[in-house]
C-alpha positions as CSV (number, residue, x, y, z in Angstrom):
1,X,72.9,192.3,106.1
2,X,70.9,193.2,108.9
3,X,72.1,195.7,111.7
4,X,71.5,193.2,114.0
5,X,74.3,190.8,112.6
6,X,77.0,192.5,114.6
7,X,74.7,191.7,117.8
8,X,74.3,188.0,116.8
9,X,77.9,187.4,116.6
10,X,79.4,189.6,119.0
11,X,76.9,189.1,122.0
12,X,74.9,185.7,121.1
13,X,77.4,183.4,119.6
14,X,80.8,184.2,119.7
15,X,81.6,186.8,122.3
16,X,85.2,188.0,122.1
17,X,87.3,191.1,122.4
18,X,87.6,191.3,118.5
19,X,83.6,190.6,117.9
20,X,83.0,193.2,120.7
21,X,85.0,196.2,119.0
22,X,82.8,196.9,116.2
23,X,79.7,197.4,118.8
24,X,81.3,200.5,120.1
25,X,80.1,202.2,116.8
26,X,76.4,201.4,118.0
27,X,77.1,203.7,120.9
28,X,78.2,207.1,118.9
29,X,75.8,209.9,118.8
30,X,75.4,209.5,115.1
31,X,74.4,206.2,115.3
32,X,71.9,207.1,117.9
33,X,70.4,209.9,116.1
34,X,69.9,207.2,113.2
35,X,67.8,204.8,115.1
36,X,65.6,208.0,116.0
37,X,65.5,209.6,112.7
38,X,65.5,206.5,110.1
39,X,62.3,206.9,108.1
40,X,61.4,209.8,109.8
41,X,62.4,213.8,110.4
42,X,60.9,216.7,111.9
43,X,58.7,214.8,114.2
44,X,61.5,213.5,116.2
45,X,62.9,215.8,119.0
46,X,67.1,215.9,119.0
47,X,66.4,215.7,123.1
48,X,65.8,212.1,122.3
49,X,69.1,211.0,121.0
50,X,71.4,213.5,123.0
51,X,70.0,212.5,126.2
52,X,70.5,208.9,125.3
53,X,74.0,209.7,124.1
54,X,74.9,211.5,127.4
55,X,74.0,208.7,129.5
56,X,76.0,206.4,127.4
57,X,79.0,208.6,127.9
58,X,78.8,208.0,131.5
59,X,82.1,206.2,132.9
60,X,82.3,202.6,132.2
61,X,79.2,202.3,130.6
62,X,81.0,201.6,126.9
63,X,83.7,199.6,128.6
64,X,84.1,195.8,127.5
65,X,82.8,194.8,130.9
66,X,80.4,197.7,130.8
67,X,76.5,197.3,131.0
68,X,75.9,198.1,127.4
69,X,78.0,195.2,126.5
70,X,77.2,192.6,129.4
71,X,73.9,191.5,128.2
72,X,73.2,187.8,129.1
73,X,72.7,185.5,126.0
74,X,69.4,184.2,127.6
75,X,67.8,188.0,127.9
76,X,68.4,188.7,124.3
77,X,64.7,188.4,123.2
78,X,63.8,190.4,126.0
79,X,66.2,193.2,125.2
80,X,64.9,192.9,121.4
81,X,61.4,193.0,122.3
82,X,61.8,196.3,124.3
83,X,63.7,198.0,121.6
84,X,60.9,197.3,119.2
85,X,58.2,198.5,121.7
86,X,60.1,201.6,122.5
87,X,60.9,202.5,118.7
88,X,57.1,201.9,118.2
89,X,56.0,204.0,120.9
90,X,58.1,207.0,120.0
91,X,58.1,206.8,116.1
92,X,55.1,205.1,115.1
93,X,52.2,205.3,117.7
94,X,49.4,207.5,116.3
95,X,48.6,210.8,118.4
96,X,44.7,211.1,119.0
97,X,44.8,214.3,117.2
98,X,47.7,215.1,114.7
99,X,47.4,218.8,114.9
100,X,48.7,218.4,118.6
101,X,52.0,216.9,117.2
102,X,55.0,219.0,118.1
103,X,57.5,219.4,115.2
104,X,61.2,220.1,115.6
105,X,62.7,222.6,113.3
106,X,65.6,224.9,112.8
107,X,65.4,228.5,111.4
108,X,68.4,230.2,109.7
109,X,68.4,233.7,111.5
110,X,71.1,235.8,110.1
111,X,73.5,233.1,110.0
112,X,72.4,231.4,113.4
113,X,70.7,228.1,113.5
114,X,68.0,228.5,115.8
115,X,66.2,225.4,116.9
116,X,62.1,225.6,117.4
117,X,59.2,223.8,118.5
118,X,56.0,224.2,116.5
119,X,52.5,222.7,117.1
120,X,49.0,223.5,116.0
121,X,47.5,225.2,112.8
122,X,49.5,228.1,111.4
123,X,46.1,229.9,110.8
124,X,45.4,229.8,114.5
125,X,46.1,232.8,116.9
126,X,50.0,232.2,117.6
127,X,51.8,232.0,121.0
128,X,55.6,232.6,121.4
129,X,57.0,230.8,124.3
130,X,60.5,232.1,125.8
131,X,62.3,229.9,127.9
132,X,64.8,231.1,130.9
133,X,67.9,229.7,132.4
134,X,69.4,227.2,132.2
135,X,67.0,225.2,130.3
136,X,65.5,225.5,126.8
137,X,62.3,224.8,124.9
138,X,62.2,221.3,126.2
139,X,60.8,222.9,129.4
140,X,57.6,223.5,127.1
141,X,57.2,219.7,126.1
142,X,53.9,219.1,127.9
143,X,52.5,222.6,127.5
144,X,52.8,222.7,123.9
145,X,50.5,220.2,122.8
146,X,48.2,221.1,125.7
147,X,47.4,224.3,123.9
148,X,48.1,223.3,120.2
149,X,44.4,222.3,119.2
150,X,43.4,226.0,119.6
151,X,46.7,228.0,118.9
152,X,49.5,228.1,117.0
153,X,52.6,227.4,119.2
154,X,56.3,228.4,118.5
155,X,58.9,227.8,121.2
156,X,62.6,228.7,119.9
157,X,65.9,228.0,122.2
158,X,67.7,231.0,122.6
159,X,71.4,231.5,121.1
160,X,73.7,229.5,123.3
161,X,71.0,227.2,124.7
162,X,69.2,224.1,123.8
163,X,69.9,222.9,120.3
164,X,70.2,226.3,118.8
165,X,73.9,227.6,117.7
166,X,76.3,228.6,120.6
167,X,79.0,231.1,118.8
168,X,81.8,231.5,120.5
169,X,81.9,234.6,122.7
170,X,84.6,236.4,120.3
171,X,82.0,235.9,117.6
172,X,78.7,236.8,119.3
173,X,78.0,239.4,122.1
174,X,75.6,237.4,124.9
175,X,73.7,240.2,126.3
176,X,69.9,240.5,126.7
177,X,69.6,243.2,124.1
178,X,71.3,240.8,121.3
179,X,69.1,237.8,122.6
180,X,66.2,240.1,121.9
181,X,67.6,241.0,118.6
182,X,67.8,237.5,117.4
183,X,64.2,236.4,118.5
184,X,62.9,239.6,116.9
185,X,64.4,238.4,113.7
186,X,63.1,234.8,114.3
187,X,59.8,235.9,114.6
188,X,60.0,237.8,111.1
189,X,61.5,234.7,109.6
190,X,59.1,232.1,111.1
191,X,56.2,234.5,110.0
192,X,54.8,235.8,113.3
193,X,53.3,239.1,113.1
194,X,50.5,239.5,116.0
195,X,51.2,236.9,118.7
196,X,50.9,236.5,122.4
197,X,53.8,235.7,124.5
198,X,54.7,233.3,127.4
199,X,57.9,234.6,129.1
200,X,60.0,232.8,132.0
201,X,63.1,233.6,133.7
202,X,65.4,234.8,131.0
203,X,62.5,234.9,128.5
204,X,60.8,237.7,130.3
205,X,63.4,240.5,129.8
206,X,63.5,239.1,126.1
207,X,60.0,239.1,125.3
208,X,59.5,242.5,127.5
209,X,61.9,244.0,124.9
210,X,60.2,242.6,122.3
211,X,56.8,244.0,123.4
212,X,58.3,247.4,124.0
213,X,59.9,247.4,120.5
214,X,56.6,246.2,118.8
215,X,53.5,247.1,121.0
216,X,51.0,246.6,118.3
217,X,52.3,242.9,117.8
218,X,51.7,241.6,121.2
219,X,48.1,240.5,121.8
220,X,48.8,239.2,125.4
221,X,51.4,238.4,127.8
222,X,51.5,235.2,130.1
223,X,54.6,235.6,132.5
224,X,55.4,232.4,134.4
225,X,58.2,233.6,137.4
226,X,59.0,236.1,134.8
227,X,60.1,239.2,136.7
228,X,60.0,242.7,135.9
229,X,60.3,244.3,139.6
230,X,63.0,245.0,142.3
231,X,60.7,243.5,144.8
232,X,60.5,240.3,143.0
233,X,64.2,239.5,143.4
234,X,65.2,237.4,146.2
235,X,68.4,236.8,148.3
236,X,69.3,234.3,146.0
237,X,70.4,237.0,143.6
238,X,72.9,238.3,146.0
239,X,76.0,236.7,144.7
240,X,74.9,237.8,141.2
241,X,74.2,241.3,142.3
242,X,77.7,241.2,144.1
243,X,79.2,240.7,140.6
244,X,77.3,243.5,138.8
245,X,78.6,246.2,141.5
246,X,82.2,244.6,141.3
247,X,82.9,242.5,138.2
248,X,86.1,241.1,139.5
249,X,87.5,237.6,138.4
250,X,86.9,236.4,141.9
251,X,83.1,237.3,141.9
252,X,82.8,236.0,138.3
253,X,84.3,232.4,139.6
254,X,81.8,232.5,142.8
255,X,78.8,232.2,140.5
256,X,80.3,229.0,138.7
257,X,78.1,227.2,141.8
258,X,75.1,228.3,139.8
259,X,76.3,226.3,136.7
260,X,76.8,223.0,138.8
261,X,74.4,219.8,138.2
262,X,73.3,219.7,141.8
263,X,72.1,223.6,141.3
264,X,70.4,223.0,138.2
265,X,68.7,219.9,140.2
266,X,68.0,222.3,143.2
267,X,66.3,224.7,140.8
268,X,63.8,222.1,139.6
269,X,63.3,220.4,142.9
270,X,62.9,223.4,145.5
271,X,59.6,224.2,146.7
272,X,57.9,221.1,144.8
273,X,55.6,219.0,146.9
274,X,55.6,216.0,144.9
275,X,59.2,215.6,143.5
276,X,58.1,212.3,141.5
277,X,56.2,214.5,139.6
278,X,59.5,215.9,138.1
279,X,61.1,214.2,135.1
280,X,64.9,213.8,135.8
281,X,66.0,214.2,132.1
282,X,64.9,217.6,132.6
283,X,67.7,218.8,134.8
284,X,70.0,216.1,133.4
285,X,69.4,217.4,129.7
286,X,70.0,221.0,131.1
287,X,73.0,220.1,132.9
288,X,74.6,218.2,130.1
289,X,74.1,221.3,127.9
290,X,75.6,223.6,130.4
291,X,78.6,221.5,130.5
292,X,79.5,221.9,126.8
293,X,82.8,223.6,126.0
294,X,82.9,227.5,126.6
295,X,79.2,227.2,127.6
296,X,80.1,228.4,131.3
297,X,81.6,231.5,130.1
298,X,78.5,232.4,127.9
299,X,76.4,231.7,130.7
300,X,78.7,233.8,133.2
301,X,78.4,236.9,130.7
302,X,74.7,236.7,130.9
303,X,75.2,236.9,134.3
304,X,76.9,239.9,134.3
305,X,74.5,241.4,131.7
306,X,71.3,240.6,133.9
307,X,71.8,244.0,135.4
308,X,70.6,245.9,132.2
309,X,67.3,244.0,132.7
310,X,67.1,245.4,136.2
311,X,68.0,248.9,134.7
312,X,65.2,248.4,132.3
313,X,62.5,247.6,134.9
314,X,61.3,251.3,134.8
315,X,60.8,251.1,131.4
316,X,59.0,247.5,131.4
317,X,56.6,249.1,133.9
318,X,56.2,252.2,131.9
319,X,55.1,250.0,129.0
320,X,52.7,247.9,131.2
321,X,51.1,251.3,132.3
322,X,51.0,253.1,128.5
323,X,50.0,249.7,126.7
324,X,48.2,247.9,129.4
325,X,48.3,244.7,127.9
326,X,46.2,241.7,129.0
327,X,48.6,240.0,131.3
328,X,48.4,236.7,133.1
329,X,50.9,236.1,135.8
330,X,51.0,232.2,136.3
331,X,53.6,231.9,139.3
332,X,55.2,229.2,141.5
333,X,55.1,230.7,144.7
334,X,57.7,228.9,146.2
335,X,60.2,230.1,143.6
336,X,63.8,230.8,145.2
337,X,64.8,233.3,143.0
338,X,61.7,235.3,141.9
339,X,59.4,236.0,144.7
340,X,55.7,236.2,144.5
341,X,55.8,240.1,145.2
342,X,57.2,240.6,141.8
343,X,53.7,238.6,140.4
344,X,51.4,241.0,142.4
345,X,53.4,244.0,141.4
346,X,52.1,243.5,137.9
347,X,48.5,244.6,139.0
348,X,49.7,247.7,140.2
349,X,50.8,249.1,136.9
350,X,48.5,247.0,134.5
351,X,44.9,247.3,135.4
352,X,44.4,244.3,132.9
353,X,46.9,242.1,135.0
354,X,45.6,238.8,136.6
355,X,47.5,236.8,138.9
356,X,47.3,233.0,140.0
357,X,49.7,231.2,142.4
358,X,50.4,227.3,142.3
359,X,52.0,225.6,145.1
360,X,55.4,224.5,143.3
361,X,58.6,226.0,142.7
362,X,60.5,227.6,139.7
363,X,59.8,225.2,137.2
364,X,56.1,225.3,137.4
365,X,55.3,223.5,134.4
366,X,57.1,220.3,135.5
367,X,54.1,219.8,138.1
368,X,51.4,222.0,137.3
369,X,51.3,222.0,133.4
370,X,47.8,220.9,133.2
371,X,46.5,223.6,135.4
372,X,48.8,226.3,134.0
373,X,47.5,225.0,130.3
374,X,43.8,225.6,131.7
375,X,44.5,229.0,132.9
376,X,46.1,230.2,129.7
377,X,43.3,228.8,127.7
378,X,40.5,230.5,129.6
379,X,42.6,233.9,129.6
380,X,43.3,234.0,126.1
381,X,39.6,232.7,125.3
382,X,38.1,235.9,127.0
383,X,40.5,237.8,124.5
384,X,39.4,236.2,121.3
385,X,37.3,239.4,119.6
386,X,40.8,241.3,119.7
387,X,43.2,238.2,119.2
388,X,43.6,238.1,115.5
389,X,45.2,235.1,114.1
390,X,49.0,235.5,113.0
C-alpha cells in the first residue's frame, strides 16, 4: 500500500469528512520527520521538519477547510511534482564538494543530549562556533560550508537553545559558568584539543571562559559582536541592568518583551540595509523555540546571570593582555546592543587584534556571511604555522 493511497481516496476521488480525518496523521511532527529522514540520517537538519511543523501548527492550517486539505483536484499533478522536486533538492542533490556537507549529530555530555553541526575533515585545523541569544547553531548554516574545505567546523547548541536538551530549572542551573562547563566537556567528548573559537553574543562569555581555563588550547579567537567591554554595551541593556540591580518580580516581568517574536525579528532586521537578504525562517525558528513551555524562565535566568559576565570583563581583558591571542573582531556596526566601541577596545589590550566592520546589524552572518568567511579565511591562513590540527 502506497503512502499516497490516503490522498487518492480523500482528496482526489471521494472527499468526505471520514476520508479526510486520517490525513491529519500526515500533519504530525513524527510524520513530517519521517519524510525528511526516510532513507537518510545524519545529513538532514532537524530545523527542516521542526520549521515545517511549526507552520502547520498555525491556527486553521489543519482545519477541514484549511489550506492543507483544500487542494483542488485539478492541481494534484502540480502538487505531487512540487513535492518530488523538493524532496530531490533536500535529500538527493549531490553537493559539488562532499567535504563541505554539514552533518547533524547529538553528543552525550554528562547525561545531556547536545546537538551539534559538523563539517570538514576532522584532520583539518578545528574551529568551534558558539552562538548567542536567542538563536542556535542554525545561525552558522551558511558560514559552515564556506569554511569546511579547509577547516574542521563544529557548532553546538547550548543547553536550553536550539535542539540541545533544555532541562527544567530545578534540574539544571542556567548560568554562564554552567554553560561553559558543558561546552568544556563537549569539546572533550567530540575530540577537540587545539582549536580556534568563533564567539557571538552569549557565545562570547562562554568562549572567553574556555579560553581562560585552557589558554593552551585556543589557537585564535574570532569575535562577531561578542562583547568583553562595558563601553560595548548600549542603552538597549538598560532594562536588563535594572534587573541586575533590583531582581524583583516586576523587573523580571519587564524583560519578557525581549522574548516576543517581534523583538526577535527586530534583532535580525535592525541596521540591515537590505532586509530581503535575511531569511525569515531564522527569526521564525528562534521565536518558535523560545515559545516552548518553560523556556521563557530559562532565558530570564540567563538575563539575570549576564551580570556575571560583566563582572568578568576585567579578567577577560587581562587574558587578552597576557596571552595576546590572535583575535579578529568582525562586527555588524549597526548592532543595537553591542556597540562598535566594544570591537575597537580589543586592540587596546591585545596587540594581535584586528577589527573589521560591516554595514549590517547584530546577526551579521545573515547578510555578510561570504565577506565574513573571506575575512576569517585570510586571518586564519596567516596563522597556519602555529595553527596545528586538532
